[in-house]
MIFIFI-738769 format. One record per residue (C-alpha): residue number from 1; x, y, z. Coordinates in Angstrom, 3 decimals. Layout:
REM MIFIFI-738769
 resi       px       py       pz
  NUM        X        Y        Z
...
***
This chain:
REM MIFIFI-738769
 resi       px       py       pz
    1  -29.135   -8.308  -10.402
    2  -28.763   -5.044  -12.341
    3  -27.866   -6.945  -15.507
    4  -30.815   -9.328  -15.015
    5  -33.248   -6.392  -14.677
    6  -31.809   -4.798  -17.787
    7  -32.230   -8.038  -19.686
    8  -35.880   -8.411  -18.649
    9  -36.635   -4.813  -19.638
   10  -35.093   -5.349  -23.083
   11  -37.062   -8.560  -23.561
   12  -40.268   -6.705  -22.808
   13  -39.332   -4.158  -25.452
   14  -38.583   -6.629  -28.241
   15  -40.644   -9.579  -27.095
   16  -43.785   -9.297  -29.266
   17  -41.737   -9.908  -32.350
   18  -42.339  -13.534  -31.304
   19  -45.785  -15.159  -31.586
   20  -47.242  -16.218  -28.254
   21  -44.907  -14.100  -26.091
   22  -46.607  -12.024  -23.405
   23  -45.225   -8.556  -24.318
   24  -46.448   -5.540  -26.300
   25  -45.319   -5.025  -29.881
   26  -42.483   -2.493  -30.221
   27  -42.192    0.169  -32.868
   28  -39.446   -0.147  -35.478
   29  -37.490    2.817  -34.087
   30  -37.527    1.176  -30.658
   31  -35.727   -1.856  -32.115
   32  -33.198    0.468  -33.731
   33  -32.630    2.093  -30.365
   34  -32.016   -1.324  -28.776
   35  -29.455   -2.165  -31.443
   36  -27.678    1.183  -30.924
   37  -27.658    0.761  -27.136
   38  -26.077   -2.668  -27.482
   39  -23.411   -1.306  -29.844
   40  -22.566    1.590  -27.546
   41  -22.302   -0.750  -24.543
   42  -20.227   -3.257  -26.560
   43  -22.758   -5.968  -25.745
   44  -24.795   -8.534  -27.656
   45  -28.513   -9.142  -27.201
   46  -29.565  -12.400  -28.843
   47  -32.847  -14.261  -29.236
   48  -33.071  -17.874  -30.455
   49  -35.891  -20.356  -30.708
   50  -36.266  -22.597  -27.651
   51  -34.203  -25.485  -29.037
   52  -31.471  -23.044  -30.222
   53  -31.628  -24.175  -33.837
   54  -32.484  -20.735  -35.238
   55  -31.230  -17.222  -34.494
   56  -34.281  -14.902  -34.380
   57  -32.723  -11.569  -33.387
   58  -29.145  -10.407  -32.900
   59  -28.432   -6.890  -31.670
   60  -25.078   -5.281  -30.879
   61  -21.391   -6.069  -31.400
   62  -21.258   -9.802  -32.092
   63  -18.082   -9.460  -34.192
   64  -16.318   -7.423  -31.504
   65  -17.182   -9.746  -28.644
   66  -16.888  -13.163  -30.287
   67  -14.364  -12.196  -32.956
   68  -16.458  -13.837  -35.675
   69  -18.539  -12.398  -38.553
   70  -22.112  -11.548  -37.598
   71  -23.465  -13.455  -40.595
   72  -22.185  -16.763  -39.178
   73  -24.432  -16.411  -36.143
   74  -27.420  -15.668  -38.351
   75  -26.677  -18.796  -40.371
   76  -25.996  -21.012  -37.365
   77  -27.480  -20.244  -33.946
   78  -24.670  -22.245  -32.295
   79  -21.833  -20.390  -34.044
   80  -20.905  -18.655  -30.795
   81  -19.906  -22.039  -29.362
   82  -17.087  -22.223  -31.903
   83  -15.467  -19.170  -30.327
   84  -15.401  -20.540  -26.772
   85  -11.952  -21.372  -25.417
   86  -11.447  -25.171  -25.600
   87  -10.777  -25.370  -21.865
   88  -14.029  -23.542  -21.018
   89  -16.317  -25.239  -23.550
   90  -17.235  -28.311  -21.412
   91  -18.436  -26.077  -18.557
   92  -20.526  -23.934  -20.932
   93  -22.089  -26.934  -22.647
   94  -22.959  -28.516  -19.308
   95  -24.695  -25.300  -18.202
   96  -26.836  -24.805  -21.351
   97  -29.977  -26.445  -19.820
   98  -29.981  -23.622  -17.256
   99  -31.002  -21.217  -20.037
  100  -34.500  -22.737  -19.863
  101  -34.779  -22.025  -16.118
  102  -33.315  -18.526  -16.190
  103  -30.309  -19.575  -14.108
  104  -27.714  -19.397  -16.903
  105  -25.071  -16.833  -15.844
  106  -21.505  -17.739  -16.847
  107  -18.154  -16.093  -17.331
  108  -15.845  -17.716  -19.885
  109  -13.136  -17.042  -22.443
  110  -13.591  -16.663  -26.172
  111  -10.844  -16.911  -28.791
  112  -11.111  -14.517  -31.728
  113  -10.169  -15.632  -35.210
  114   -6.999  -13.514  -34.928
  115   -6.004  -15.425  -31.761
  116   -6.953  -12.724  -29.236
  117   -8.450  -14.092  -26.001
  118  -11.258  -12.156  -24.288
  119  -13.449  -12.782  -21.248
  120  -17.241  -12.516  -21.568
  121  -20.189  -12.732  -19.213
  122  -23.164  -14.547  -20.740
  123  -26.629  -14.446  -19.127
  124  -29.785  -16.004  -20.596
  125  -33.493  -16.195  -19.768
  126  -36.501  -17.900  -21.401
  127  -39.307  -15.904  -23.074
  128  -42.444  -17.903  -22.246
  129  -45.794  -18.599  -23.861
  130  -48.893  -17.558  -21.989
  131  -49.104  -21.108  -20.658
  132  -45.600  -20.761  -19.122
  133  -43.751  -22.984  -21.547
  134  -40.556  -21.575  -23.133
  135  -41.132  -19.983  -26.521
  136  -37.720  -18.449  -27.071
  137  -34.347  -18.082  -25.383
  138  -32.657  -14.720  -25.124
  139  -29.550  -13.358  -23.477
  140  -27.049  -10.562  -23.092
  141  -23.307  -11.111  -23.573
  142  -20.846   -8.516  -22.262
  143  -17.082   -8.180  -22.706
  144  -15.678   -8.216  -19.148
  145  -11.992   -8.621  -20.019
  146  -10.929   -5.371  -18.352
  147  -12.842   -6.202  -15.182
  148  -11.368   -9.714  -15.040
  149   -7.872   -8.275  -15.501
  150   -8.416   -5.746  -12.694
  151   -9.711   -8.505  -10.414
  152   -6.687  -10.641  -11.260
  153   -4.345   -7.761  -10.504
  154   -6.167   -7.051   -7.246
  155   -5.757  -10.676   -6.179
  156   -2.094  -10.479   -7.164
  157   -1.574   -7.349   -5.064
  158   -3.305   -8.967   -2.104
  159   -0.918  -11.889   -2.516
  160    2.005   -9.452   -2.597
  161    0.903   -7.933    0.711
  162    0.415  -11.345    2.315
  163    3.784  -12.623    1.098
  164    5.389   -9.322    2.086
  165    4.153   -9.563    5.657
  166    5.633  -13.056    5.901
  167    8.777  -12.383    3.897
  168    9.866   -9.318    5.861
  169   10.488  -11.123    9.132
  170   11.894  -14.223    7.458
  171   14.323  -12.239    5.302
  172   15.534  -10.235    8.307
  173   16.350  -13.359   10.311
  174   17.662  -15.320    7.327
  175   19.940  -12.480    6.205
  176   21.339  -12.233    9.727
  177   22.180  -15.949    9.587
  178   23.803  -15.533    6.170
  179   25.740  -12.485    7.401
  180   27.318  -14.526   10.201
  181   28.229  -17.453    7.937
  182   29.480  -15.301    5.052
  183   31.432  -12.915    7.267
  184   33.211  -15.628    9.222
  185   34.045  -17.590    6.071
  186   35.669  -14.470    4.609
  187   37.616  -13.820    7.802
  188   38.792  -17.432    7.826
  189   40.093  -17.078    4.264
  190   42.499  -14.407    5.510
  191   44.369  -17.102    7.415
  192   47.071  -19.300    5.858
  193   45.006  -22.398    5.071
  194   45.533  -25.465    2.880
  195   44.143  -25.034   -0.620
  196   41.487  -27.684   -0.101
  197   40.145  -25.931    3.000
  198   40.137  -22.571    1.200
  199   38.140  -24.054   -1.656
  200   35.615  -25.455    0.809
  201   35.242  -22.042    2.439
  202   34.738  -20.391   -0.944
  203   31.978  -22.921   -1.715
  204   30.214  -21.916    1.507
  205   30.567  -18.224    0.592
  206   29.114  -18.896   -2.869
  207   26.144  -20.692   -1.287
  208   25.573  -17.720    1.040
  209   25.577  -15.371   -1.942
  210   22.964  -17.523   -3.714
  211   20.823  -17.399   -0.589
  212   21.243  -13.614   -0.427
  213   20.145  -13.344   -4.065
  214   16.941  -15.258   -3.285
  215   16.010  -12.990   -0.364
  216   16.940   -9.953   -2.465
  217   14.540  -11.054   -5.215
  218   11.798  -11.941   -2.770
  219   12.011   -8.493   -1.174
  220   11.915   -6.944   -4.647
  221    8.732   -8.865   -5.435
  222    6.996   -7.625   -2.262
  223    8.358   -4.105   -2.939
  224   10.472   -3.954    0.210
  225   13.866   -3.904   -1.481
  226   15.543   -0.585   -0.592
  227   16.024    1.531   -3.717
  228   18.391    4.442   -4.112
  229   16.800    6.301   -7.006
  230   18.386    8.837   -9.319
  231   17.899   10.397  -12.718
  232   19.475    8.069  -15.273
  233   20.288    8.805  -18.900
  234   18.478    6.052  -20.812
  235   20.852    6.500  -23.766
  236   24.077    6.048  -21.828
  237   22.580    3.284  -19.688
  238   21.454    1.169  -22.642
  239   24.902    1.552  -24.192
  240   26.618    0.318  -21.024
  241   24.185   -2.576  -20.483
  242   24.750   -3.618  -24.101
  243   28.438   -4.175  -23.408
  244   27.597   -6.243  -20.328
  245   25.008   -8.323  -22.197
  246   27.457   -9.183  -24.969
  247   29.743  -10.642  -22.310
  248   26.853  -12.564  -20.702
  249   25.037  -14.081  -23.687
  250   26.369  -17.015  -25.663
  251   27.882  -16.516  -29.106
  252   24.921  -18.295  -30.731
  253   22.540  -15.522  -29.620
  254   22.383  -12.473  -31.880
  255   22.019   -9.284  -29.823
  256   20.510   -6.098  -31.238
  257   20.348   -2.823  -29.289
  258   17.892   -0.192  -30.562
  259   17.748    3.313  -29.094
  260   15.049    5.815  -29.942
  261   15.846    9.421  -30.749
  262   15.909   12.109  -28.046
  263   15.649    9.661  -25.153
  264   14.479   11.101  -21.847
  265   16.054   10.438  -18.470
  266   14.237    7.952  -16.237
  267   13.894    7.490  -12.477
  268   15.412    4.239  -11.205
  269   17.942    2.540   -8.974
  270   20.903    2.009  -11.295
  271   22.065   -1.296   -9.822
  272   18.565   -2.771   -9.627
  273   17.730   -1.690  -13.183
  274   20.864   -3.407  -14.431
  275   19.932   -6.589  -12.561
  276   16.367   -6.557  -13.913
  277   17.434   -6.133  -17.542
  278   20.099   -8.824  -17.170
  279   17.498  -11.233  -15.762
  280   15.084  -10.463  -18.591
  281   17.840  -11.009  -21.153
  282   18.881  -14.303  -19.556
  283   15.222  -15.448  -19.524
  284   15.069  -14.625  -23.223
  285   18.246  -16.578  -23.912
  286   16.843  -19.638  -22.115
  287   13.577  -19.358  -24.085
  288   15.546  -19.592  -27.346
  289   17.165  -22.859  -26.278
  290   20.328  -22.853  -28.445
  291   20.341  -19.894  -30.798
  292   18.132  -16.988  -31.792
  293   17.875  -13.225  -31.670
  294   17.502  -11.012  -28.607
  295   16.473   -7.389  -29.104
  296   16.829   -4.714  -26.416
  297   14.997   -1.520  -27.298
  298   14.461    1.733  -25.408
  299   12.015    4.447  -26.399
  300   10.110    7.400  -25.005
  301    6.410    6.656  -24.611
  302    3.225    7.936  -23.031
  303    0.578    5.943  -21.184
  304   -2.872    7.421  -21.688
  305   -5.783    7.386  -19.264
  306   -7.638    4.642  -21.156
  307   -4.738    2.196  -20.769
  308   -4.024    3.309  -17.179
  309   -7.648    2.823  -16.107
  310   -7.643   -0.750  -17.401
  311   -4.464   -1.694  -15.495
  312   -4.110   -1.664  -11.732
  313   -1.642    0.810  -10.181
  314   -0.708    2.366  -13.531
  315   -0.665    6.150  -13.815
  316   -1.030    8.074  -17.078
  317    2.030   10.072  -18.064
  318    5.440    9.997  -19.729
  319    7.681    6.956  -19.421
  320   10.918    5.512  -20.739
  321   10.170    2.006  -22.009
  322   12.811   -0.753  -22.027
  323   11.724   -3.709  -24.197
  324   13.375   -7.138  -24.202
  325   12.254   -9.344  -27.101
  326   13.238  -12.936  -27.926
  327   12.144  -15.241  -30.743
  328   11.972  -18.266  -28.467
  329    9.235  -20.725  -27.569
  330    6.816  -18.099  -26.230
  331    4.212  -18.534  -23.501
  332    0.545  -19.469  -23.445
  333   -1.947  -16.972  -21.924
  334   -2.233  -19.165  -18.826
  335    1.522  -19.083  -18.280
  336    1.630  -15.305  -18.828
  337   -1.096  -14.897  -16.195
  338    1.126  -16.653  -13.613
  339    4.495  -15.287  -14.758
  340    4.724  -12.651  -12.019
  341    3.866  -15.064   -9.202
  342    6.827  -15.771   -6.897
  343    8.523  -19.148   -7.395
  344    6.494  -19.878  -10.553
  345    8.744  -21.250  -13.286
  346    8.415  -23.415  -16.377
  347   12.053  -24.474  -16.129
  348   13.219  -27.836  -14.886
  349   13.808  -28.297  -11.173
  350   17.040  -26.621  -10.140
  351   17.239  -24.528  -13.346
  352   15.458  -21.429  -12.031
  353   14.161  -19.857   -8.808
  354   10.951  -18.472  -10.319
  355   11.748  -15.034   -8.878
  356   13.234  -13.226  -11.896
  357    9.996  -11.858  -13.382
  358    8.371  -11.347   -9.986
  359   11.409   -9.282   -8.961
  360   11.103   -7.195  -12.141
  361    7.387   -6.695  -11.474
  362    7.994   -5.549   -7.898
  363   10.816   -3.257   -9.047
  364    8.543   -1.566  -11.601
  365    5.692   -1.147   -9.130
  366    8.004    0.194   -6.428
  367    9.061    2.968   -8.814
  368    5.418    3.607   -9.854
  369    6.214    2.141  -13.239
  370    4.702   -0.748  -15.157
  371    5.679   -4.171  -16.505
  372    3.824   -5.902  -19.334
  373    4.346   -9.240  -21.107
  374    3.365   -9.886  -24.720
  375    3.884  -13.489  -25.819
  376    2.751  -15.975  -28.435
  377    3.652  -19.681  -28.407
  378    6.113  -20.530  -31.156
  379    6.781  -16.866  -31.957
  380    8.480  -15.341  -28.923
  381    8.070  -12.954  -26.012
  382    8.411   -9.236  -25.388
  383    8.668   -7.851  -21.855
  384    8.188   -4.095  -21.579
  385    9.450   -2.206  -18.529
  386    8.023    1.315  -18.179
  387    9.939    3.681  -15.871
  388    8.739    7.215  -15.048
  389   10.391   10.068  -16.901
  390   12.733   12.089  -14.670
  391   11.752   15.710  -14.121
  392   15.266   17.063  -14.478
  393   16.953   17.393  -17.863
  394   20.450   16.470  -16.674
  395   21.042   12.988  -15.253
  396   22.877   12.570  -11.993
  397   26.419   11.451  -12.644
  398   27.191    8.105  -11.103
  399   29.858    8.570   -8.499
  400   31.701    5.490   -7.353
  401   34.709    5.264   -5.071
  402   37.949    5.372   -7.028
  403   39.428    2.692   -4.782
  404   38.750    0.892   -1.530
  405   41.554    1.890    0.815
  406   41.119    0.313    4.269
  407   43.896    2.521    5.702
  408   41.388    5.388    5.735
  409   39.645    3.608    8.604
  410   42.798    3.045   10.667
  411   42.284    4.313   14.250
  412   38.784    5.565   13.481
  413   36.503    5.236   16.509
  414   33.370    3.261   15.599
  415   30.191    2.666   17.573
  416   28.646   -0.641   16.490
  417   25.052   -1.424   17.530
  418   23.315   -4.651   16.493
  419   21.060   -6.716   18.728
  420   22.063   -9.999   17.078
  421   25.112  -11.161   19.048
  422   26.569  -13.320   16.283
  423   26.160  -10.633   13.625
  424   27.649   -7.994   15.924
  425   30.674  -10.151   16.687
  426   31.238  -10.831   12.972
  427   30.975   -7.161   11.951
  428   33.228   -6.183   14.839
  429   35.918   -8.560   13.588
  430   35.588   -7.142   10.074
  431   35.921   -3.556   11.311
  432   38.913   -4.423   13.496
  433   40.563   -5.935   10.418
  434   40.347   -2.447    8.873
  435   42.154   -0.976   11.900
  436   39.093    0.573   13.598
  437   38.697    1.072   17.355
  438   35.343   -0.451   18.276
  439   32.723    0.187   20.927
  440   30.188   -2.611   20.480
  441   26.796   -3.198   22.092
  442   23.519   -4.891   21.350
  443   21.465   -2.410   23.373
  444   20.669    0.976   21.802
  445   19.981    2.480   25.246
  446   23.516    1.521   26.347
  447   24.916    3.093   23.188
  448   23.115    6.335   23.903
  449   24.285    6.280   27.527
  450   27.910    6.165   26.343
  451   27.397    9.264   24.221
  452   25.482   10.999   27.006
  453   28.513   10.427   29.270
  454   30.801   12.164   26.782
  455   32.174    9.440   24.533
  456   32.697   10.515   20.914
  457   32.870    8.511   17.699
  458   33.871    9.123   14.099
  459   31.379    6.608   12.760
  460   28.256    4.811   14.016
  461   27.327    1.508   12.351
  462   23.725    0.781   13.291
  463   21.297   -1.999   12.543
  464   17.951   -0.562   11.459
  465   15.809   -2.971   13.457
  466   16.913   -2.970   17.103
  467   15.267   -4.287   20.220
  468   14.319   -2.036   23.109
  469   12.764    1.401   23.000
  470   15.080    2.847   20.359
  471   15.182    1.916   16.686
  472   18.262    2.410   14.553
  473   16.924    5.601   12.881
  474   15.870    7.043   16.253
  475   19.303    6.378   17.731
  476   20.913    7.901   14.633
  477   18.891   11.107   15.114
  478   20.120   11.422   18.708
  479   23.714   10.783   17.641
  480   23.510   13.420   14.882
  481   22.195   15.988   17.386
  482   24.848   15.173   20.014
  483   27.798   14.520   17.663
  484   27.332   16.627   14.491
  485   30.649   15.417   13.038
  486   29.841   11.712   13.441
  487   28.811    9.774   10.334
  488   26.050    7.168   10.234
  489   26.047    3.873    8.338
  490   23.009    1.600    8.513
  491   23.187   -2.174    8.123
  492   20.132   -4.399    7.852
  493   18.682   -7.584    6.431
  494   15.240   -6.002    6.118
  495   14.033   -2.438    6.609
  496   10.412   -1.471    6.993
  497    9.709    2.260    6.873
  498   12.582    3.126    9.227
  499   14.831    4.689    6.578
  500   12.708    3.875    3.528
  501    9.550    5.605    2.417
  502    7.538    4.518   -0.620
  503   10.243    1.944   -1.308
  504   13.034    4.503   -1.671
  505   15.906    5.230    0.720
  506   15.634    8.582    2.474
  507   17.893   11.284    1.090
  508   21.369   11.230    2.639
  509   20.994    7.705    4.036
  510   23.612    5.036    3.321
  511   22.633    1.404    3.798
  512   24.649   -1.803    3.447
  513   22.370   -4.804    3.174
  514   23.079   -8.041    4.988
  515   24.714  -10.313    4.179
  516   27.597   -8.186    2.921
  517   31.191   -8.824    1.960
  518   34.139   -7.123    3.622
  519   34.491   -4.966    0.517
  520   30.837   -3.878    0.680
  521   31.161   -2.964    4.354
  522   34.397   -1.095    3.640
  523   32.784    0.755    0.713
  524   29.859    1.782    2.904
  525   32.137    3.128    5.625
  526   34.296    5.040    3.163
  527   31.243    6.486    1.414
  528   29.745    8.022    4.561
  529   33.136    9.270    5.784
  530   33.760   10.930    2.413
  531   30.349   12.612    2.455
  532   30.523   16.168    3.745
  533   26.815   16.036    4.647
  534   25.400   14.099    7.530
***
């Protein structure tokens, strides 16, 4: 309604330039003011004769909005139709009669001569003779691209929340199922079995790992994947990922690594960042079909307030930008608009999960970063991942375990609490294989009763989500108060706020995500036992 009132007011101002119109004649400087207002607002005010064969007046930024020279509109009152996106043109043409009734109010895409696609809102009204018949048609066209993009991002974020609410419970239960299958298959492989049976078991394990990857990516998309963030040297990281990429890509793909000067440190989860860049590189390789060039570039950059305000959940500031560019088939604007949607893929059935880009998007958002796609069909695609600059000048050194020695766990007393009976039995068997002495229960209240009665433990392995009145983190707090020397290891298929805040693991917390291998469980146990801090 505000735009309609504005349009009517402007028509009253300029209207008596047209014989028979019921408006006062404006002064020349008033028309100049109208033109300046339209330019400042990046809008177009147009007036045509009633059959749209002649352009009478044209104020504002026609070239900016329609991407075509202003003179073309003066020569041909229907020139603007040539800029309309081919897919939107039928709808616009069908609605043109509404200009005579004052009901024409459309939003559509225009394609500039340089190929840029913009969204516009076009509203038109008739200027009538004193007898009520239409004398002229006039309208205001506004560039609403930024608003459309914000609305699209808002819808996307609402979808993320809806999928997240559903995915959380599903992933928890599904990961528990996978943990039981994977764990028991691994334990079975320890037995002396015929080769054929062993191969069958390994096939089941591989299938479990594929299922775990899917839930991992889905949780990343909905920003519920636990992240252990640190300050990472962008320079050293890009050098190490380059070595890995050379081993991953085919020989027909030329790989170029470009590092900017004086690279900052960035905030990220090292393992997740590696996975994201690998996925982006593999997507690029697939887009190039057989051969081509893949460029990985990292630079320092700054996002200003203008860019941040036109993109949802983007903050102005300093970032480290990782760019992955291929010279493959590229994507149309419609495909780019859907690229971050979960399970959306242009690949053949069975060739992709459709979660790679959505995972990268969720990863960036979880770290308060940004992900942007630039693509042109037949030219190629660039995906830019912006990660916040770390505040410290020295990156945290990555500390891995030198070796996994199960003898360290021999005779260690372990309290195991998981309310899923099958998962608890499987983890208990894995821990016993390491030589641990186990106290196992599915009830957190029973676990606390044991400690209250004087039992002590070297290590507590706790599921995060437990039934009853005590959650895993709450039980851990009681154990830490009662047994200061005891170490805590969390296991979970899905964690929601218990040990994670703003998508990042709490400081000092160690988590092993279900389903896990024996080696991952062993590494988690050794890590917390080696940590001098609780």
